[in-house]
N, C-alpha and C positions, 0 to 999 in steps of 0.2 A: 963408398960403401957405408961409412958411418952415417952419412946423411940419409941413406935408404933405411938403415936400422932405426935411426931416430924417428923417421916418418911413421914407423909402425908403433911407436910408443904413444899410448892415449894421452889426450890433453889432461891438464891438471884438474879440470872440472869433472871429467869422467872418472879420474882416480878418486877425487873427493866424494863423488856420488857412490862409487863402489865401497869406499871406506865406511860411509854412513850406512850403507845397506848391510855391512857386517857388524858395525858397532851397535846400531839401534836394537836389533833383536837380542844381542847379548846383554845390552844394558837393561832391557825390559825383563829378561830372564833373571838377572842377578837382583834387580830391585824386587821382583815378585818373591824370589827365594828369601831375600833379607826380611821382607815384611812378614812372611809366614814364620820364619824362624824367630823373629822378635815377638810376634803374638804368641807363638807356642811356648817360648821361654817365660814370658810374662804370666801366661796361664798356669804353667807348672809351678812358678814361684808362689802365685796366689794360692794354689792348691796345697803346696807344701806348708805355707804359713797357716792355712786354715786347719791343717791336720795337726799342727803343734798344739800342745795344751796351753791354755792361758794361765795367767798368774793365779795364785791361790785366792786372791781377793775376788777376781772376776769369776772364778769357778764357784766360790761360795755364793756370790750374788746370783749366778745362773741357777745354782741348786735351790736357793731360796725361792727363785722365781718359778722353777719347775714344780717344787713341792708345795707351793702356796695353795692352800685349799680354796676352791672356787665357792662363792656364796650361793646358797640354795634358796629357793622360794619356799618359805616355811609355812605359809598359810595364815600368818599374822598380817591382816590386811594393812594396818597403818604402817607397820615396819616395812613390809614388802613394797608398798606404794612409795614410801619415802626413799627406799633404796633405788627404785626404778627412776624416780625423778632425778636423783643425784647422778645416776649412771647416764641418763639421757643428756643432762647438762642444759646449756642455753640453746636449745633447738626450738625456735619459735613455731616451726611447722609441725611439731609433734603435739597432738591433741589428746587430752584425757577426758573421756566422757563417762562420768560416774552415774550409777543407777543402782536399783535394788532388785535382786532376783526374787520374784514373787514366791516361787516354790519353796525356797529356803529362808526367805526374809534375810538374805545376806547381801552385804554391800559388795558392789562390783565396779569394775572400771574397764572401759574399752579404750585401748591405746592404739593410735594409728597416725600415719603421716598424711597431711593434707594433699589430696590429689593423687594418692597412690592406691586407692581402693574404690570399689563401687559403693557409694554411700547408700543408694537405694537398696542394694542387696543386703548390706550390713543392717540397715534399719528394719527391713522386713524379716530377715532370717535370723537375726541375733537379738536386737533390742526388743522387737515385738514379742518374740517367743519367750524371752526370759522375763520381761517386765509384765506382760499381760496374760500369757497363756499358762496353762498348767495349774493344778490344784495341789496343795500340800498334802502329802500322804502321812497320816498320823504315825505309821510305823517307822517313818524315816525322820521323825522330828529330832531324835537324839543321835542319829548317825552322822558321821562326818561326810562332807560333800565329796563325792567321788568324781575324779577326772573321767573315768571310763563311762560312768552313768550319764554325765552331761554330754560327752562326746557322742554316745550311741543313742541317746533318747531325746536330747533337747537341741541338737545342732543339725538342722536340715541342710547341710552343706556338703559338697563333695570332698572338699579338702579341709580336714581338721587334724592337727597334730599337737602333741604334747611337748612341753619343754619344762625342765626342772631347774636349770642353771640360770642365774641372773645374767651372766655374761652372754650366754646364748640368746636369752630373751632380748637383751639390748641390741645385739647384732641383727636379730630377725626383724625387730621393729624398724631399725634404720635402713634395712634392705627393702622395706615397704610392706611387710606383713602386718596384719591386724592382730593384736594380742588381747586376750580376755583373762582378767585376773578376778577371782571370786574369793570372798572372805571364807576362810576355813579350808580352802582347797590347796593342797601341797603341790604346787606347780601351776603353770599357766597353759592356756590353749592358744594356738595360732589358727585363726579361722580365715578361710578364703585364701586368696593369693594376690600378690601385687598386681594391680590393674590400673596403671596410669593412662594418660592420653597417648594414643598411638596413631601413627600415620596409616592412612588407608592403603590398600593394595593397589598399586598403579603399574603402568608399563615401565620396564627398565629404561632409564635415560641414557645409560652408557652403552647399551647394546640394542639399539633399535633395529627392528626387522620389519620387512614388508609382509612376510608370511610367517606365521608362527603364533604361539600363545602370547597373549597380552597380559602377562602376570609376572611380577618380580618380587624378590624378597623385601621384607620390611626390617625395621630395627628390633623387632620382638622375636626372640629365639623360638618360643613356642609356636608362633605363627609360621616361621620358616620351616621348622621340622614338620608341621602339619601340611605345608605345601608339598613337601617331598612325599609324604604319605598319600596325599590326594592325587599324585601322578598316576597311581594304579596300585592294585593289590599285589604285594610282594612280601611273603612271610619271612624271607631271608634278609630283608632290609633291617639292619641293626644300627642303633645310635648309642654311643657310649659318652656319658657326660663327665666333664672335668670342671674343676673350679680353678681359675687362674687369677693371679694378682695377689700379692702378699699384703697390700694395705687396703685396696678396694677390690673386692672379689667380684668376678663375673663368671657366668656359666659359659662353657664351651662344649660343643658336641662334635664328636667324630662319627661320621656316617659312612657306612660301607655295606656291601652285600656279602653276607657271611660265606656262602658257598661258592663265591667267585674270587674274592680278594686273596692276594698272596699273603699268607700268615706272617711271613718275614717282613713284608712291607708294613702291615698293620702294627706289628711289634715295634718297628723302627719309628713310625709316626707317633705312637703313644709314648714311647720312651722320650722323644724330643719334647713333646708337649708337657710331660710330667716334670721335665727339667727347667721349664720356664720359671724364672725368678725375677719378677718385676713388680713395682708398686701397683701399676694400673695399666691395663691394655685397653686403650680407647677405641681401637679399630683393628680389623683383621690384618692390616698392614704391619702392625707390631708383631703378630704371630708369624707372619710370613718372614720377617727379617730375623726372628729369633730361632727359627727351625730350618732355615735354608742351608744348603751344603757349603756354598762359597759366597761369603758376604762381600768379597772384593770384586766379584763379577758384575758387570753392568746389566747382565741379562737376568730376568726374573726366573725364579725356580719354583714358583707356585702360581697357578693361574687363578685370578680373581674374577668372579662373575656374579651377576644379579639374577640370573635366570635359573629357575628350578628345573626346567627341561634339560638344560645343559648339564646340570649336576647329575641328574638321573642317568643321562647317557654316559657320562664319565664313570659313574659307579658300575654300570653294566659292562664297561671295558676293564674293570678291575681296579680302578683308581679309588682314592679316598677323598671325601669332602670334609672340610673343617668349617663349622659355623660358630660364630661368636655372637653373644648377646650384645645388642646395641649397634649393630652395623648390618646393612643389607647386602654386603659383599661376602660371599662364601669363597673359600680357597679349595682348589683341586690340586692334589699331588698324586704322583709325580707329573711333571709337565715336560713336553718336548717342544722344540722350536717350531715344527710344522703345526702343532696344536694351536699356537698363538695366531696363526694366519687362517685358521678355519672358523667358519661361522655356522651356527645351527641351521641357517637358511640353506646351506649346501645340501642338507639332507631332506629338507621340506620340498625343494624343487626336484625336477627330474635330473638324472645324472649328467646329461649333456650340458645344460645351462649351469648346473652346480659345478662341474669341472671347469667350465670357462671362467666363472667368477673366481674360483680358487686360483687358477693360473694368472688371472689379472692381479690378484692380491700378491702373489709371489713376485710378479714383475714390478708391481708398485713398491714392494719392500726393497727390492734391489735398487730401483731408481732413487728412492728416498735415502738410501744409504750412500750410494756411489755417484749420484748425478753431479753434484758440484765438484767432487774430486776429479771426475773424468773431464769436466769442462776445463778446469785449471790445467790438467795435464796436457790436453790437446792444444789449448791456446798458448800456453807459456813455453812448452817444451817440444811438442810434436805437431806443429801445424801441418806438416807434410802428410800426416795420416788422414787429414780431412779432405774431402773432394774439393777440387780447385775452385769451382764456382761458389761453393759454400764458404770456403775460407776467404775468398775475395769479398763476399757479402759481409762476413763477420768483421773483417778488417775495416771496411768502410763504416760500419756502425760504431767501431771503437775509436774512430778518429776524434781526437780532442779529449778522450778520457784520461785524466791525469794520474790514475792509480794503476798499479799492476793488477792482474786478474784476481789474485788471492785477496787483496784488500777490497776490491770491487765486490767479490762474492760475499766476503765477511759482512760488508755494510748491509747488503740486502738480506742475507740470512738472519742476522741479528735483529733487523727491523721486523722481519716476518715473525720471528719467535716472540718478540715483545708484543706485537699485535695479537698473536694467538693467545698469549697469556692474559693480555688485557681483555680480550673478548670473553674468556672463561670467567674472569673475576667480575665483569660488569653485570648489571641486572639482565635477565634473559631478554626482555623486550628490545634492548639496545645493543646487547653483546654481539650477535651475528652481524647486524648492520654496521657496527663500528669496525669489525674486522674486515668486511668487504670494502667499505668506503675508504678505510685507512690504507689498505693495500693498494687500491687503485690510485689514491692521491699520492702516496709516497712513491710508488713506481713511476707514475707519469712525471712527477716533479723531479725525481732523480734523473730521468732520461733527459728532460728539457734542460736541466742544469748542467748536463754533461758529466755527471759523476759516474754513472753506469751506462752500459750499452743496452739497447733494446733487446738484443739476443740473450743477454744474461737475465733480463726480466722474465723472458719465456722459460729459461732453464730453471730459475728459482720457483716460478709459479708451478711448473710441472712437478718439481720436487715436493713442494708443499702439498699439492693435490694428491700426489702418490702416497704421502705419509697419512693422509686422511682415510685411505682405503684399508688400513690395517684395523681389523676388528677390535683388537685389545689395545686400550689406551696406553697401558704401561709399556707394552712392546714398542709402540710408536715413540714414546719418550726415549727409550734406549737407542733406537735408530737415529733419532734427531741428535742425541748427544754424540754418538760415534761419527756422525756426518762431519762434525767440526774436526775431529781427529783425522779423518781421512783427507780433509782439505789441507791440513798442515803437512801430512805426508806427501801429498801431491805437489804442494808449493816448494818442498825441499828437493825431492827426488824425481818429480815428474811422473811419467807412467810407471817407472820402476817403483816409486813410492806408493802409488795407487795399488799396484799388484801386491807389494809387500804388505800393505795395510789389509787387503782382502785375505791374504794368506794367514796373517796373524789372527784375524777374526775366526777363520776356519779352524786354525789350530786350537784356539781357546774353546770354541764350541765343541770340538772333538773331545777335549779333555774334561769338559764340564759335565756334571751329573746332577740329576735331581732325584734324591732318595734312591740312589743306586742305579737309576735308569739313565743311559747315555742321552745327552741332550739332543743330539742330531740323529738318533735312531729313527727310522730304519736305514738311514744312509750309512752310518758307521756306529756299530757293526751292521753289515749289510743283511737285511731281511727282506727279500723280494716279496714274500707273502704279505707284508705290511704295507707295500707300495699301493695296494688297492685303495687306500684311504689317505694318500699323501698329496702328490701333485694332481692326480686324477682320482675322482670319486666314482668308482665303478658302480653299476646298478646294485641296489640294496639286496636283490635276490642272490648276488654273487658274494656278498659279505657274510659268509657263514661262520667265520672264526673270529675270535677276539684277538687283539694285537699280541703277538708272541713276546714282545718286549716286556709285557706286564707279568708274565709267568703265572697266569691265573690257574685256579683249581679246575675250572671248566673252560676248555679252549673253544668249544663250539657254542655259537650263539643260540642255536636251536637244537639242544640235545635230544 
């Protein structure tokens, strides 16, 4: 009897796997909770310390700094010019072009940064007008020089503004504005706008399409906003400008359609942007990381794109676009997981091929994430689930391979990732060729050396090709990262670990939100009406309503 009872007791390997299946999720949960509690307590301490009053000495210093009067431009040419030179400091690219205004016989100076303005425009519209044009009016000989008179009568430029503070003048000059200082004039004029060398408008390199507009954003914010305007007449398209960066300031624009966007979403986006506190934001990726909901998640919570047509389509769905000066990548918020696997070409083609392409991308994303983990699970733990003829063929190809399947997969996967990264960093003429030739040479050499099996080379190649089908590069990086985690789960627990890994990903995605919108909607919560534009792209004539998840003011696309 005892022998029969003992026969029903699982082996120690099964018990060990079951224990790991219980311990791993609990460990992940407690680690995640500990990190959040630590970050929260640290933030509360810093907030509490910032709320406490400083010492009297520091308070007095701050008060002196706050109440220190700012220097004004007095109209004394020699004194003002000396103050400007001292404020500018040792900046060799700042030029001072001194001349005499014919109308007033007053000394003047044009201050500008080399390469940051249109020199022909400044020479024709400023220097020629002030130095050679205009006759002196006897009635004005004894009157003081007026900012408004010069601005309205002698400056044939569209952008002319006044500045009276020396600190503001210094800041404007270093930002690329051209300043005009005239003897006897209290204050200075900023003429024109910064106009340095810019890149021409080209086709987006990160989102290439066979059919669609061949236009992409540039690094100039004004050019990007004008591209959105040129998409078509829309009186409701509004753009709200912010200045971000505490030390080096840059312009940031939040674009939305006023009568469509959810006011609560707009308020939340502007609140997060207004709280950005950083010296310098070099690229929109900084903004993305500073305003996202969960910085511990490997999944992106803002969609980056170079395409103006994609931004406009997102705005018409009730989303918000964030454009930063100095980068061609705009951010779209909120974002869902299905949105990362959609391409603008899905809508430019008819609905049947568009649906087929979309289904292929979803399948490619699954293979890119789970392919190597499933291979390890079947080969190492469950070969009985593979058809007999296929498993015999795989066993024959693995004869003489000295490594277990997980090490074998790791060798090839790491090699492919290194080749992919090297192909991106190399010059364009040799980058793609290097990736292809390197993959072929390494794969063939590894098979001939008996390090890996030929069947594994096929699996890794299909996985790599599947990851290329993902339209968004950042989403592809996330799946490539999680692929290695899935391989470790499969190496420890087999198919149980693979299923556990997939369930953990699903649980995380279900809990994740982007600006209050569930990341996997319309799957969870279930909204069948939004399924028209998820796996299957129905005919455009049937897409009469905007996504319910956005809670837009106007739900109908054609009111």
